[in-house]
C-alpha positions as CSV (number, residue, x, y, z in Angstrom):
1,M,-152.7,-15.6,66.3
2,S,-150.5,-18.2,63.7
3,V,-147.8,-17.4,61.8
4,V,-147.9,-16.7,58.5
5,Y,-145.3,-18.7,56.3
6,D,-144.6,-18.7,52.6
7,D,-143.4,-21.2,50.5
8,F,-139.3,-22.0,49.9
9,N,-138.7,-22.2,46.4
10,I,-135.3,-22.5,45.2
11,L,-135.8,-21.1,42.0
12,N,-137.0,-17.5,43.5
13,P,-135.6,-18.1,47.3
14,K,-136.7,-14.8,48.6
15,L,-134.0,-15.2,50.6
16,E,-132.2,-12.0,52.5
17,N,-130.1,-11.9,56.0
18,G,-132.2,-13.1,59.2
19,T,-134.4,-15.5,57.2
20,V,-136.0,-18.4,58.7
21,I,-136.6,-21.9,57.0
22,E,-138.6,-23.8,59.0
23,A,-139.2,-27.6,57.6
24,S,-140.7,-30.6,59.1
25,A,-138.7,-33.8,59.2
26,G,-138.8,-35.1,55.7
27,T,-138.9,-32.1,54.2
28,G,-135.6,-32.2,52.1
29,K,-133.9,-29.5,54.6
30,T,-130.7,-30.8,54.0
31,Y,-131.3,-31.2,50.6
32,S,-132.4,-26.9,50.6
33,V,-129.5,-26.5,52.7
34,A,-127.0,-27.8,49.7
35,S,-129.0,-26.5,46.9
36,I,-128.8,-23.0,48.7
37,V,-125.5,-22.8,48.9
38,T,-125.0,-24.4,45.1
39,R,-127.0,-21.9,43.5
40,A,-125.3,-18.3,45.9
41,I,-121.7,-19.8,44.3
42,A,-123.6,-20.3,40.7
43,M,-124.9,-17.4,40.7
44,N,-122.6,-14.8,42.1
45,E,-118.9,-14.5,40.8
46,N,-118.1,-13.0,44.5
47,I,-118.9,-15.9,47.0
48,R,-116.6,-18.4,46.9
49,I,-116.9,-21.7,48.8
50,G,-114.4,-20.6,51.4
51,N,-116.6,-17.4,52.1
52,V,-119.7,-20.0,53.2
53,L,-120.0,-20.8,56.7
54,V,-122.4,-23.8,57.3
55,T,-123.0,-24.6,61.4
56,T,-125.2,-27.5,62.8
57,F,-124.5,-29.6,66.2
58,T,-123.0,-33.0,65.8
59,R,-119.5,-33.8,63.8
60,N,-121.7,-36.5,62.4
61,A,-124.7,-34.1,61.0
62,A,-121.5,-31.6,59.7
63,A,-120.0,-34.6,57.9
64,E,-123.0,-35.1,56.5
65,L,-123.8,-31.6,55.2
66,R,-120.5,-31.2,53.7
67,D,-120.9,-34.5,51.8
68,R,-124.4,-33.6,50.5
69,I,-123.1,-30.2,49.9
70,R,-120.1,-31.0,47.5
71,R,-122.3,-33.9,45.7
72,R,-125.2,-30.9,45.1
73,I,-122.5,-29.0,44.0
74,A,-120.8,-32.0,41.7
75,S,-124.1,-32.8,40.1
76,T,-125.4,-29.8,39.2
77,E,-121.9,-28.5,37.8
78,A,-121.4,-31.3,35.3
79,Q,-125.2,-30.8,34.2
80,L,-124.3,-26.9,33.2
81,R,-121.0,-27.9,31.7
82,E,-123.0,-30.9,29.4
83,G,-125.7,-28.3,29.3
84,V,-128.6,-30.9,30.2
85,A,-130.7,-31.0,33.4
86,L,-131.4,-34.4,35.2
87,V,-135.3,-35.0,35.1
88,G,-136.8,-33.2,38.2
89,D,-133.6,-31.0,39.0
90,Q,-135.1,-28.3,39.1
91,L,-132.3,-26.1,40.4
92,A,-129.7,-27.6,37.3
93,A,-132.7,-26.5,34.6
94,S,-132.9,-23.1,36.2
95,L,-129.2,-22.4,36.0
96,L,-129.0,-23.3,31.8
97,G,-128.8,-20.8,30.0
98,Q,-126.5,-18.1,28.4
99,D,-124.4,-18.1,31.8
100,Q,-124.6,-21.7,32.0
101,H,-120.8,-22.0,31.5
102,E,-119.3,-19.3,33.8
103,R,-121.8,-21.3,36.4
104,A,-120.2,-23.8,35.8
105,A,-117.0,-22.8,36.2
106,R,-117.5,-21.1,39.3
107,L,-119.4,-24.5,40.5
108,A,-116.3,-26.2,39.0
109,R,-113.5,-24.1,41.2
110,A,-116.1,-24.3,44.7
111,L,-115.2,-28.0,44.5
112,R,-111.3,-27.3,43.8
113,E,-111.2,-25.6,46.6
114,F,-113.6,-27.3,48.6
115,D,-111.4,-27.9,51.5
116,T,-111.2,-23.9,52.1
117,A,-115.6,-24.3,52.7
118,T,-116.4,-24.0,56.6
119,I,-118.9,-26.7,57.1
120,A,-118.6,-28.0,61.1
121,T,-120.4,-27.8,64.3
122,I,-120.8,-24.7,66.1
123,H,-117.5,-25.4,68.6
124,A,-115.1,-26.1,65.5
125,V,-116.2,-22.7,63.9
126,C,-115.7,-20.9,67.8
127,A,-111.9,-22.4,67.9
128,R,-111.7,-21.2,64.8
129,I,-112.7,-17.6,66.0
130,L,-110.5,-18.1,68.9
131,T,-107.9,-19.1,67.2
132,T,-107.8,-15.8,64.7
133,A,-107.7,-14.0,67.9
134,G,-104.8,-15.3,69.3
135,L,-106.7,-17.3,72.3
136,P,-106.5,-20.9,73.7
137,S,-108.4,-23.0,71.2
138,A,-107.5,-26.8,71.9
139,G,-111.1,-27.2,73.5
140,G,-112.6,-30.6,73.8
141,T,-111.9,-31.3,77.1
142,G,-114.5,-34.3,78.1
143,A,-116.9,-34.0,81.1
144,V,-115.0,-36.3,83.6
145,D,-111.9,-33.8,83.4
146,I,-113.9,-30.8,83.7
147,R,-115.8,-32.6,86.5
148,D,-112.6,-33.8,88.2
149,V,-111.5,-29.7,88.1
150,I,-114.9,-28.8,89.5
151,E,-114.6,-31.4,92.6
152,E,-111.0,-30.1,93.2
153,V,-112.2,-26.4,93.5
154,V,-116.0,-27.3,95.7
155,N,-114.1,-29.1,97.8
156,D,-111.5,-26.6,98.8
157,A,-114.5,-23.9,99.0
158,V,-116.3,-26.2,101.1
159,I,-113.6,-26.4,103.5
160,W,-112.8,-22.9,103.7
161,E,-116.5,-22.3,104.0
162,A,-116.7,-24.6,107.1
163,N,-114.3,-22.3,109.2
164,N,-117.0,-19.9,108.8
165,K,-119.9,-21.8,109.9
166,Y,-121.1,-22.7,106.5
167,V,-121.8,-26.2,105.9
168,Y,-122.3,-27.1,102.4
169,D,-122.6,-30.7,100.5
170,S,-120.1,-31.2,98.2
171,S,-122.0,-33.2,95.7
172,R,-124.6,-30.2,95.5
173,L,-122.4,-27.3,95.1
174,S,-120.6,-29.3,92.4
175,A,-123.7,-30.1,90.5
176,V,-125.2,-25.9,91.0
177,V,-121.4,-25.2,89.5
178,E,-121.4,-27.4,86.7
179,A,-124.7,-25.7,85.8
180,R,-123.5,-22.3,86.0
181,L,-120.4,-23.0,84.1
182,A,-123.0,-24.4,81.2
183,S,-124.9,-21.5,81.3
184,P,-122.8,-18.3,81.1
185,L,-125.7,-16.3,80.6
186,S,-127.7,-16.8,83.3
187,V,-128.3,-14.9,86.8
188,L,-128.2,-16.8,90.3
189,G,-130.8,-15.9,92.6
190,Y,-133.7,-17.3,94.8
191,Q,-135.4,-18.4,91.5
192,T,-132.9,-20.5,90.0
193,F,-132.7,-22.3,93.8
194,E,-136.2,-22.7,93.7
195,K,-135.8,-24.6,90.2
196,Q,-133.4,-26.4,91.4
197,K,-134.3,-26.7,95.0
198,K,-133.4,-30.8,94.5
199,E,-129.5,-30.0,93.8
200,I,-129.3,-27.7,96.7
201,V,-132.4,-28.9,99.6
202,A,-128.7,-29.8,101.9
203,L,-127.1,-26.5,101.1
204,S,-128.9,-25.0,104.6
205,V,-129.6,-21.6,102.8
206,E,-132.6,-19.7,104.3
207,T,-132.4,-16.0,104.8
208,Q,-131.6,-13.7,101.9
209,S,-128.4,-13.3,103.3
210,E,-127.3,-17.1,103.5
211,I,-128.9,-17.0,99.8
212,D,-126.6,-14.1,98.7
213,H,-123.3,-15.4,100.3
214,L,-123.9,-19.2,98.5
215,I,-124.2,-16.8,95.2
216,D,-121.1,-15.5,96.1
217,V,-119.5,-18.8,96.8
218,I,-120.5,-20.6,93.5
219,E,-119.5,-17.3,91.6
220,S,-116.0,-18.2,93.6
221,C,-116.0,-21.6,92.4
222,V,-116.9,-20.5,88.8
223,G,-114.2,-18.2,88.1
224,R,-111.5,-20.4,90.0
225,V,-112.5,-23.6,87.5
226,R,-112.6,-21.1,84.5
227,E,-109.2,-20.2,85.5
228,R,-107.6,-23.9,85.6
229,M,-109.1,-24.8,82.3
230,L,-107.9,-21.3,80.7
231,N,-105.4,-23.6,78.4
232,Q,-107.4,-26.1,78.0
233,P,-111.3,-25.0,77.5
234,T,-114.3,-27.3,77.6
235,F,-116.6,-26.7,75.0
236,D,-118.7,-24.3,77.3
237,D,-115.7,-22.2,77.6
238,M,-114.9,-22.1,74.0
239,L,-118.7,-21.0,73.4
240,R,-118.1,-18.3,76.4
241,R,-114.9,-17.4,74.6
242,A,-116.2,-16.8,71.4
243,A,-118.6,-14.8,72.1
244,E,-117.3,-12.5,74.5
245,V,-114.7,-12.2,71.7
246,V,-117.0,-11.0,69.1
247,A,-118.7,-8.5,71.5
248,D,-115.5,-7.5,72.6
249,K,-115.2,-3.7,71.0
250,N,-111.7,-3.7,71.0
251,Q,-111.6,-6.5,68.6
252,V,-113.1,-4.6,65.7
253,A,-110.5,-5.8,63.1
254,L,-111.4,-9.3,64.3
255,V,-115.0,-9.1,63.8
256,S,-114.5,-7.2,60.0
257,A,-112.3,-10.0,58.9
258,L,-115.0,-12.4,59.6
259,R,-117.5,-10.5,58.0
260,Q,-115.2,-10.3,55.3
261,K,-114.6,-14.2,54.6
262,F,-117.8,-15.5,55.4
263,L,-120.6,-13.4,53.1
264,L,-123.1,-16.5,53.7
265,A,-123.9,-18.5,56.7
266,V,-126.4,-21.0,57.4
267,I,-127.7,-21.7,61.0
268,D,-128.6,-25.9,60.9
269,E,-131.1,-27.0,63.9
270,A,-131.6,-23.4,64.8
271,Q,-134.2,-24.1,67.1
272,D,-132.0,-25.9,69.1
273,T,-129.5,-22.7,69.1
274,D,-129.3,-20.9,72.6
275,K,-128.7,-17.2,73.4
276,L,-125.0,-17.4,74.4
277,Q,-124.6,-19.3,70.5
278,W,-127.1,-16.4,68.6
279,S,-125.0,-14.0,69.9
280,I,-122.1,-14.9,68.6
281,F,-123.8,-14.9,65.3
282,Q,-125.8,-12.0,65.5
283,N,-122.6,-9.8,66.3
284,I,-120.9,-11.1,63.4
285,F,-123.8,-10.6,60.8
286,P,-125.9,-8.0,62.7
287,E,-129.5,-7.2,60.9
288,N,-128.7,-4.5,59.1
289,S,-125.6,-6.7,57.5
290,K,-125.0,-6.9,53.4
291,N,-123.7,-10.5,54.4
292,M,-126.4,-13.6,54.6
293,L,-127.2,-15.2,58.0
294,L,-130.1,-17.9,57.5
295,A,-131.4,-20.1,59.6
296,V,-133.2,-23.6,59.1
297,G,-134.9,-25.7,61.7
298,D,-137.8,-26.7,63.3
299,P,-139.1,-26.2,66.7
300,K,-141.0,-28.9,67.0
301,Q,-138.3,-30.8,67.2
302,A,-136.1,-28.8,69.6
303,I,-134.5,-31.7,71.8
304,Y,-131.3,-30.6,73.6
305,R,-132.9,-28.7,76.5
306,F,-130.4,-30.8,78.6
307,R,-127.3,-29.0,77.2
308,G,-129.1,-25.4,77.8
309,A,-130.9,-25.0,74.5
310,D,-133.4,-22.5,74.8
311,V,-136.3,-23.0,71.8
312,D,-137.7,-19.5,73.2
313,A,-134.0,-17.5,72.3
314,Y,-134.9,-19.1,68.6
315,L,-138.5,-17.8,68.6
316,S,-137.2,-14.4,69.6
317,V,-134.5,-14.0,67.0
318,R,-137.7,-15.4,64.5
319,Q,-138.9,-12.4,62.4
320,D,-142.5,-13.0,61.4
321,D,-141.6,-11.0,57.9
322,K,-138.7,-13.3,57.2
323,L,-140.5,-16.7,57.4
324,L,-140.6,-19.6,54.7
325,T,-141.2,-23.2,55.0
326,L,-141.0,-26.1,53.2
327,R,-144.3,-28.4,52.4
328,E,-143.3,-31.2,50.7
329,N,-142.7,-34.4,52.2
330,W,-140.2,-36.8,50.4
331,R,-140.4,-39.9,52.9
332,S,-143.9,-40.8,54.2
333,D,-146.6,-42.1,52.2
334,E,-149.8,-40.1,51.2
335,D,-152.3,-41.7,53.4
336,L,-150.1,-41.2,56.2
337,I,-149.2,-37.8,55.9
338,T,-153.3,-37.0,55.5
339,A,-154.1,-38.9,58.8
340,L,-151.1,-36.9,60.6
341,N,-152.3,-33.7,59.1
342,H,-155.9,-34.1,59.9
343,L,-154.6,-35.6,63.8
344,F,-152.7,-32.0,63.9
345,D,-154.5,-29.8,62.3
346,G,-155.0,-26.4,64.7
347,W,-152.1,-27.8,67.2
348,N,-149.7,-25.5,68.3
349,F,-146.0,-26.4,70.5
350,G,-146.3,-23.7,72.0
351,S,-146.2,-19.8,71.4
352,G,-145.7,-19.0,68.0
353,I,-145.1,-22.9,66.9
354,D,-147.6,-23.8,64.8
355,Y,-148.0,-27.3,63.2
356,I,-147.7,-26.3,59.9
357,P,-149.5,-29.3,57.5
358,V,-147.3,-30.9,54.6
359,K,-148.0,-33.0,51.1
360,A,-146.5,-36.2,50.2
361,R,-144.1,-35.7,47.2
362,T,-145.3,-36.3,43.7
363,G,-146.0,-40.3,43.0
364,A,-145.7,-41.3,46.5
365,P,-147.6,-44.0,47.2
366,K,-151.2,-44.1,48.8
367,C,-150.2,-46.5,51.3
368,S,-147.1,-48.9,51.7
369,I,-148.8,-51.8,54.4
370,V,-151.8,-54.0,54.0
371,G,-153.9,-54.8,56.9
372,S,-153.9,-51.8,58.6
373,K,-154.7,-47.7,58.4
374,P,-151.8,-45.8,58.3
375,L,-151.9,-44.5,61.4
376,T,-153.7,-46.4,64.3
377,I,-154.3,-44.6,67.9
378,V,-154.8,-47.2,70.7
379,S,-156.7,-45.8,73.8
380,L,-155.6,-47.6,77.4
381,G,-157.7,-45.0,79.1
382,A,-155.9,-43.3,82.2
383,V,-153.0,-44.7,82.4
384,T,-151.6,-44.2,86.0
385,N,-148.8,-46.7,86.2
386,K,-145.9,-46.8,82.8
387,T,-146.0,-50.3,83.0
388,R,-149.7,-50.7,82.1
389,I,-148.4,-49.9,78.4
390,V,-146.2,-52.5,78.1
391,R,-148.2,-55.7,77.2
392,P,-150.5,-53.9,75.0
393,T,-147.5,-52.5,72.9
394,A,-145.9,-56.0,72.9
395,L,-149.5,-57.5,71.7
396,R,-149.6,-54.7,69.1
397,V,-146.0,-55.3,67.4
398,R,-147.3,-59.3,67.2
399,E,-150.3,-58.3,65.8
400,I,-148.3,-56.0,62.9
401,L,-146.2,-59.3,62.7
402,E,-148.9,-61.8,62.2
403,N,-151.5,-59.5,60.2
404,I,-149.6,-56.6,58.2
405,Q,-147.8,-56.9,55.0
406,I,-145.6,-54.2,53.2
407,T,-145.8,-53.7,49.3
408,S,-143.0,-52.4,47.3
409,H,-143.1,-52.2,43.7
410,G,-145.7,-54.1,43.3
411,K,-144.8,-57.2,45.4
412,S,-145.4,-57.8,49.4
413,R,-143.6,-59.3,52.0
414,T,-144.3,-60.2,55.5
415,V,-143.1,-57.6,58.2
416,K,-139.9,-58.6,59.7
417,P,-139.0,-57.7,64.0
418,G,-136.4,-55.8,62.1
419,D,-139.1,-53.5,60.8
420,I,-141.2,-52.5,63.5
421,C,-139.3,-49.4,65.9
422,V,-141.0,-48.7,69.2
423,L,-140.2,-45.4,70.6
424,V,-140.3,-44.9,74.5
425,T,-140.6,-42.3,77.2
426,S,-138.4,-43.7,79.8
427,R,-135.4,-46.8,79.6
428,N,-137.4,-48.8,82.0
429,T,-140.1,-48.8,80.1
430,G,-138.2,-49.9,77.1
431,A,-136.6,-52.8,78.6
432,S,-139.6,-54.0,79.8
433,I,-141.3,-54.0,76.9
434,E,-138.1,-55.6,75.3
435,S,-138.7,-58.4,77.9
436,A,-142.3,-58.9,77.2
437,L,-141.5,-59.4,73.3
438,R,-138.8,-61.9,73.8
439,E,-141.5,-63.5,76.3
440,M,-143.7,-63.8,73.2
441,G,-140.9,-65.1,71.1
442,V,-140.4,-61.6,68.8
443,S,-136.3,-60.7,68.7
444,A,-135.9,-57.2,70.1
445,V,-132.9,-55.4,71.1
446,S,-133.0,-51.9,72.6
447,S,-131.0,-49.2,71.6
448,G,-131.1,-46.0,72.8
449,T,-132.5,-47.0,75.9
450,E,-129.6,-45.8,78.3
451,N,-128.9,-42.6,79.6
452,V,-128.9,-39.8,76.5
453,M,-125.4,-38.3,78.2
454,Q,-124.0,-42.4,77.3
């Protein structure tokens, strides 16, 4: 059964606590977040920029959001002050009228007070919660530092257990302890070990009693690592401690203060928010809250599984009667969008994750390339060896360079190597394609083909 979405419209946003806005790539997600914040401040005397909380996953994304929100407020304030909206700026046009000067004044105040806005990574938000609670919050300990502590604790445990005739491989045990620390809500058990067999194959556990003992050893190591990191919490520690604080019945005053401060919150890239992170927001913004928690994301783009993100957690908090979507693509040509809609028509990317057709922006070119269809699929048949895609890919790149032109504003030019991006599934494949292109005399540079954590 497909999920039904209403279109998001900044002129009549239909927002309420718990609303989720799902937006495919290029449909103006960041622009919409900035517009939501701007409209809320302009329309409501009680919401100041210091009452706004916007979180995302990286510092670069947070910096971009901060800049885009500030520029959106400044642009709207200037238009309201002058009494004329720019062509195409529907938000500013909708705010003109009898109350425009009061709205402009609220936005001008927001610009003066912009440093009080909390537009940051979720870890920075957790640090603020811990600081308010009087707990250590100087987080950000690197992976190398925490691994040194894990190694020391595990080595001590391995030596101790050897005296009790339990022989464990320290590197394997360290891997499981590190995974456990990164997933505070996980529950260790037989199924957990089944999924991580490659990590514990050398730990020699066979009987239920041996498994139970190993779980005790792992949990003991986890506890000792947390004790050692008490005054220098890692990012994972900060998330766990912040979740514990806002769930603590003895911290009613703290939670109340957070609710009084943050009247509007937006979770950016919500599809990569895990259960622990959701628990933080849900305790601050319960379902019956008068405050507003909004989530913006695209479950098709969930990418942080390697960091413990769980798209199922996102789907579990998404309510079907509070779903909106952005349908207008602001990046791509009309013919390409038509082709992609046709290709993905009826697809879903998991239970409840449907492909939502989008449309090209008004005035988008039909097609900016000459000499090829906007979307071409090259079938190689059954590929049992990844190296089989290397030469066809390189040949396709050379064909594009030789035969295709790009048109823009009535002018045409040939395609340059720097116009082309080749996405690969492994760094080895990327390196092989780079080598094949160089052999054909095509300039090529690998970027991002190393380990994703590096």
